[in-house]
C-alpha positions in Angstrom: 60.5 -37.7 -23.5 60.0 -38.2 -19.8 60.1 -34.4 -19.3 57.6 -33.9 -22.2 55.2 -36.5 -20.6 55.3 -34.7 -17.3 54.5 -31.4 -19.1 51.5 -32.9 -20.8 50.2 -34.4 -17.6 50.6 -31.0 -15.7 48.9 -29.2 -18.6 46.0 -31.6 -18.5 45.7 -31.3 -14.7 45.8 -27.4 -14.8 43.1 -27.5 -17.6 41.0 -29.8 -15.4 41.4 -27.6 -12.4 40.5 -24.5 -14.4 37.4 -26.2 -15.7 36.4 -27.2 -12.2 37.0 -23.6 -11.2 34.7 -22.3 -14.0 32.0 -24.8 -13.0 31.9 -23.7 -9.4 32.6 -19.9 -9.8 29.6 -17.7 -9.0 27.9 -16.1 -12.0 26.1 -12.8 -12.3 22.7 -14.5 -12.4 20.0 -15.8 -10.1 17.7 -18.8 -10.5 14.0 -18.4 -9.9 12.2 -21.5 -8.7 8.6 -22.3 -7.8 8.2 -21.5 -4.1 5.8 -22.8 -1.5 2.1 -22.0 -1.6 0.2 -21.1 1.5 -3.6 -21.5 2.1 -4.6 -18.1 3.6 -7.7 -19.8 5.1 -5.5 -22.3 6.9 -2.7 -22.4 9.4 1.1 -22.1 9.1 3.4 -23.4 11.8 0.5 -24.1 14.1 -1.1 -20.7 13.8 -4.0 -19.4 11.7 -2.6 -17.3 8.8 -5.5 -14.8 9.1 -6.7 -14.2 12.6 -9.9 -12.2 13.2 -11.1 -11.3 16.7 -14.4 -9.8 17.8 -16.1 -11.8 15.0 -17.6 -15.2 14.4 -15.4 -16.5 11.6 -16.6 -19.0 9.0 -14.9 -22.2 7.9 -14.5 -22.8 4.2 -14.4 -26.2 2.5 -11.8 -25.1 -0.1 -8.6 -23.1 -0.2 -7.3 -19.7 -1.2 -3.6 -20.2 -1.8 -1.0 -17.4 -2.2 2.0 -18.3 -4.4 5.7 -17.5 -4.1 9.0 -17.7 -5.9 12.3 -18.9 -4.4 15.4 -17.1 -5.5 18.7 -18.9 -5.6 21.1 -16.0 -5.3 24.4 -17.8 -5.6 24.5 -19.6 -8.9 27.4 -21.6 -10.3 27.7 -22.7 -13.9 26.6 -26.2 -13.2 23.4 -25.0 -11.6 22.8 -22.4 -14.3 23.1 -25.1 -17.0 20.7 -27.3 -15.2 18.2 -24.5 -14.7 18.4 -23.4 -18.3 17.1 -26.8 -19.4 14.5 -26.9 -16.6 10.8 -26.1 -17.5 10.2 -24.9 -14.0 13.2 -22.6 -13.4 14.3 -19.3 -14.9 17.9 -17.9 -15.0 17.8 -14.1 -15.0 20.4 -11.4 -14.6 21.2 -10.8 -10.9 20.6 -7.1 -11.3 16.9 -7.7 -12.0 16.5 -9.0 -8.4 19.4 -7.3 -6.6 20.0 -3.8 -8.2 23.7 -2.9 -8.2 23.0 0.1 -5.9 21.5 -2.1 -3.2 22.8 -4.9 -1.0 21.0 -8.2 -0.6 20.1 -7.0 2.9 18.6 -3.8 1.7 16.5 -5.7 -0.9 15.3 -8.0 1.8 14.4 -5.0 4.0 12.4 -3.5 1.1 10.6 -6.8 0.5 9.7 -6.9 4.2 8.3 -3.4 4.1 6.3 -4.2 1.0 5.0 -7.4 2.6 3.8 -5.4 5.6 2.2 -2.8 3.4 0.4 -5.5 1.4 -1.2 -6.8 4.5 -2.3 -3.4 5.6 -3.9 -2.7 2.2 -5.5 -6.1 2.2 -7.2 -5.4 5.5 -8.3 -1.9 4.3 -9.8 -3.3 1.1 -11.5 -6.3 2.8 -13.1 -4.2 5.5 -14.3 -1.7 2.9 -15.9 -4.5 0.9 -17.5 -5.7 4.2 -19.1 -2.3 4.7 -16.6 -0.5 6.8 -15.0 2.1 4.5 -12.1 4.5 5.3 -13.4 7.7 6.7 -11.8 11.1 6.3 -12.1 12.9 9.7 -11.0 16.3 11.0 -7.9 15.9 13.1 -7.6 19.6 13.9 -9.1 23.0 12.9 -6.7 25.8 12.1 -7.4 28.9 14.1 -8.7 31.6 11.8 -8.9 29.2 8.9 -11.7 28.8 6.5 -13.5 26.1 8.5 -13.3 27.9 11.9 -16.7 27.8 13.5 -18.1 25.4 11.0 -16.2 22.1 11.2 -15.0 20.5 14.4 -12.4 17.9 15.5 -13.7 14.3 14.7 -16.2 15.5 12.1 -16.2 12.9 9.2 -16.2 14.6 5.8 -18.3 12.6 3.4 -18.7 14.8 0.3 -17.5 18.0 -1.4 -20.1 19.7 -3.6 -22.0 16.4 -3.8 -19.0 14.3 -4.8 -18.5 11.4 -2.3 -15.2 11.4 -0.4 -13.6 8.0 0.0 -10.2 8.8 1.4 -8.2 11.8 2.7 -6.1 12.1 -0.5 -9.3 12.4 -2.6 -10.6 15.1 -0.3 -7.5 17.2 -0.8 -7.8 16.8 -4.6 -11.4 17.8 -4.6 -10.7 20.9 -2.5 -7.8 21.9 -4.7 -9.7 21.4 -7.9 -11.1 25.0 -7.6 -9.2 28.2 -6.8 -9.0 29.7 -3.4 -12.0 32.0 -2.7 -14.5 29.4 -4.0 -17.3 28.5 -1.7 -17.6 24.7 -1.3 -20.4 22.7 0.1 -19.0 20.3 2.6 -21.1 17.4 3.8 -20.1 15.8 7.1 -21.3 13.6 10.0 -21.0 14.7 13.6 -21.9 12.3 16.4 -23.9 10.2 13.9 -25.8 13.1 12.4 -25.4 14.5 8.9 -24.7 18.2 8.4 -23.5 20.6 5.7 -21.3 23.7 5.7 -20.7 26.4 3.1 -17.0 27.1 3.4 -15.1 29.6 1.3 -11.5 28.3 0.9 -8.5 30.4 1.6 -5.0 30.5 0.2 -2.4 28.5 1.9 0.4 30.5 3.5 3.1 31.1 0.9 1.2 29.6 -2.0 -2.1 30.0 -3.9 -3.3 26.5 -2.9 -6.9 26.5 -1.6 -7.4 25.3 1.9 -10.3 24.4 4.1 -8.2 25.2 7.2 -8.3 21.7 8.7 -5.9 18.8 9.0 -7.4 15.5 7.8 -6.6 11.9 8.7 -8.1 8.6 7.8 -9.6 5.9 10.0 -11.5 2.8 9.3 -13.7 1.9 12.3 -14.9 -1.6 12.4 -15.8 -4.2 15.0 -13.0 -6.5 13.8 -9.4 -6.8 14.7 -7.6 -8.5 11.8 -4.0 -9.8 12.0 -2.0 -11.8 9.5 0.5 -14.2 11.0 2.9 -15.1 8.2 6.4 -13.6 8.2 8.6 -15.9 6.2 7.6 -14.3 2.8 8.5 -10.9 1.4 7.2 -8.6 -1.2 3.7 -7.3 -2.0 2.4 -10.0 -4.3 0.2 -11.8 -1.7 -2.1 -8.7 -1.3 -4.9 -10.0 -3.4 -5.1 -13.5 -1.8 -4.9 -11.9 1.7 -7.8 -9.7 0.8 -9.9 -12.6 -0.4 -9.0 -14.6 2.6 -10.1 -11.9 5.1 -13.4 -11.5 3.3 -14.0 -15.3 3.2 -13.1 -15.6 7.0 -15.7 -12.9 8.0 -18.5 -13.5 5.5 -20.7 -16.5 6.2 -20.6 -17.4 2.5 -17.9 -19.8 1.4 -16.1 -18.0 -1.5 -14.2 -21.2 -2.5 -17.1 -23.5 -3.1 -14.9 -26.3 -2.0 -12.3 -25.6 -4.8 -8.6 -25.0 -4.5 -8.0 -21.5 -5.8 -4.6 -20.0 -6.2 -3.5 -16.5 -7.4 -1.2 -13.6 -7.0 -1.2 -9.8 -7.4 -0.5 -6.7 -5.4 -3.4 -4.8 -3.9 -3.7 -1.0 -3.3 -6.1 0.7 -0.9 -8.6 1.3 -3.8 -8.8 -2.5 -4.5 -6.7 -2.4 -7.7 -4.7 -5.6 -8.5 -1.2 -4.9 -9.7 1.3 -7.1 -11.6 4.0 -9.1 -10.0 7.2 -11.0 -11.0 7.8 -14.7 -11.3 4.5 -15.6 -12.9 5.8 -18.8 -14.7 7.2 -20.2 -11.4 4.0 -19.3 -9.5 1.8 -21.1 -12.1 3.9 -24.3 -11.6 3.8 -24.0 -7.8 0.0 -23.6 -7.9 -0.5 -26.6 -10.2 1.8 -28.7 -7.9 -0.4 -27.6 -4.9 -3.5 -28.9 -6.6 -5.0 -25.5 -7.7 -8.0 -25.7 -10.0 -7.8 -22.1 -11.2 -5.3 -19.3 -11.0 -6.2 -15.6 -10.6 -3.8 -13.6 -12.8 -3.3 -9.8 -12.6 -4.4 -8.4 -16.0 -1.0 -6.9 -16.7 0.6 -10.4 -16.3 -1.8 -12.1 -18.7 0.5 -12.0 -21.7 3.4 -13.6 -19.8 1.0 -16.1 -18.2 -0.3 -17.2 -21.5 3.2 -17.8 -22.8 3.9 -20.0 -19.7 0.5 -21.6 -19.4 0.4 -24.9 -17.4 -1.8 -27.7 -18.8 -4.8 -28.3 -16.7 -4.7 -25.0 -14.8 -7.2 -22.5 -16.2 -6.4 -18.8 -15.6 -8.8 -15.9 -14.8 -8.0 -12.3 -15.6 -8.5 -9.8 -12.7 -7.9 -6.1 -12.5 -9.6 -5.4 -9.2 -10.7 -7.2 -6.1 -14.3 -7.0 -7.5 -13.1 -8.9 -10.6 -11.6 -11.6 -8.4 -14.8 -11.9 -6.4 -16.8 -12.2 -9.6 -14.3 -14.8 -10.9 -14.7 -16.9 -7.8 -18.5 -16.7 -7.9 -18.6 -17.7 -11.6 -16.1 -20.5 -11.2 -17.6 -22.1 -8.1 -21.1 -21.9 -9.8 -19.7 -24.0 -12.7 -19.1 -21.1 -15.1 -16.0 -19.9 -16.9 -14.5 -16.7 -15.5 -13.1 -14.0 -17.8 -10.0 -15.6 -19.2 -6.5 -14.1 -19.6 -5.9 -12.4 -23.0 -2.7 -11.1 -24.5 -4.1 -7.6 -24.8 
């Protein structure tokens, strides 16, 4: 009987140890939690988030807050169970955040690159809205090329056959829209004066692609030097809020109207707002930060509606112009275009 009792005790102890092991063993999941929000019009760690030199910046009475998501990458069963029952957290497969063909360090590096690109695009879009568009200028002229003797280095090409050129990639598409040997009317500015040239495109060496015979680059001359000083966050989702923050800093008008406005969304150089991940957690974080409205990328609206936070209205935005319109409407006492599932 004594030996049997010892066996029972040992069995129970082993079972308990195995249970503890299961509870603390890492799982193939991560937990998404509401992260901190940052007022792009304010300061972080003692430094202004958006810094503009060579300009008299304005001071807003409200806030434009970017939102973030914290990722708990090491998840034990006890934490997973707790998060499954949480209304703020989400337990998702680890592969959704850290693809199996990438290490955590590689994912972090990619997030850092996207973070930098989002800042660059935010500056580009904001300066364009402020009247300083990207210019497509001639970087070099190919000897013997179609444009020899007609275009010069530093000429800014503004139109092709009357179609306005807004960026170098568009210029290339316009030129290649018609076959080589077509005469195109190129409008340009040189030393501040407008001119036109009739240029018959030539085939590219080794292909039938039509060419003007110039290399093109983009530049965005403006009197401002804009810097964003916020490096603890990764990914591209702050692009929209950075764009709005830069515009608000430089324009005399207060875009916030004294309100606390939060939002999220990527931004490209054309001002389009793209979808992001972690919308449920960002809505919670925004509400906790006192936000009075949340700007939602249109492609996130269906998810946002399923995870709506009481007391936090949402506005649907597809472009930076939509966001500016939403702010103007909201701060004037109106109701911006709401999110819809479609």
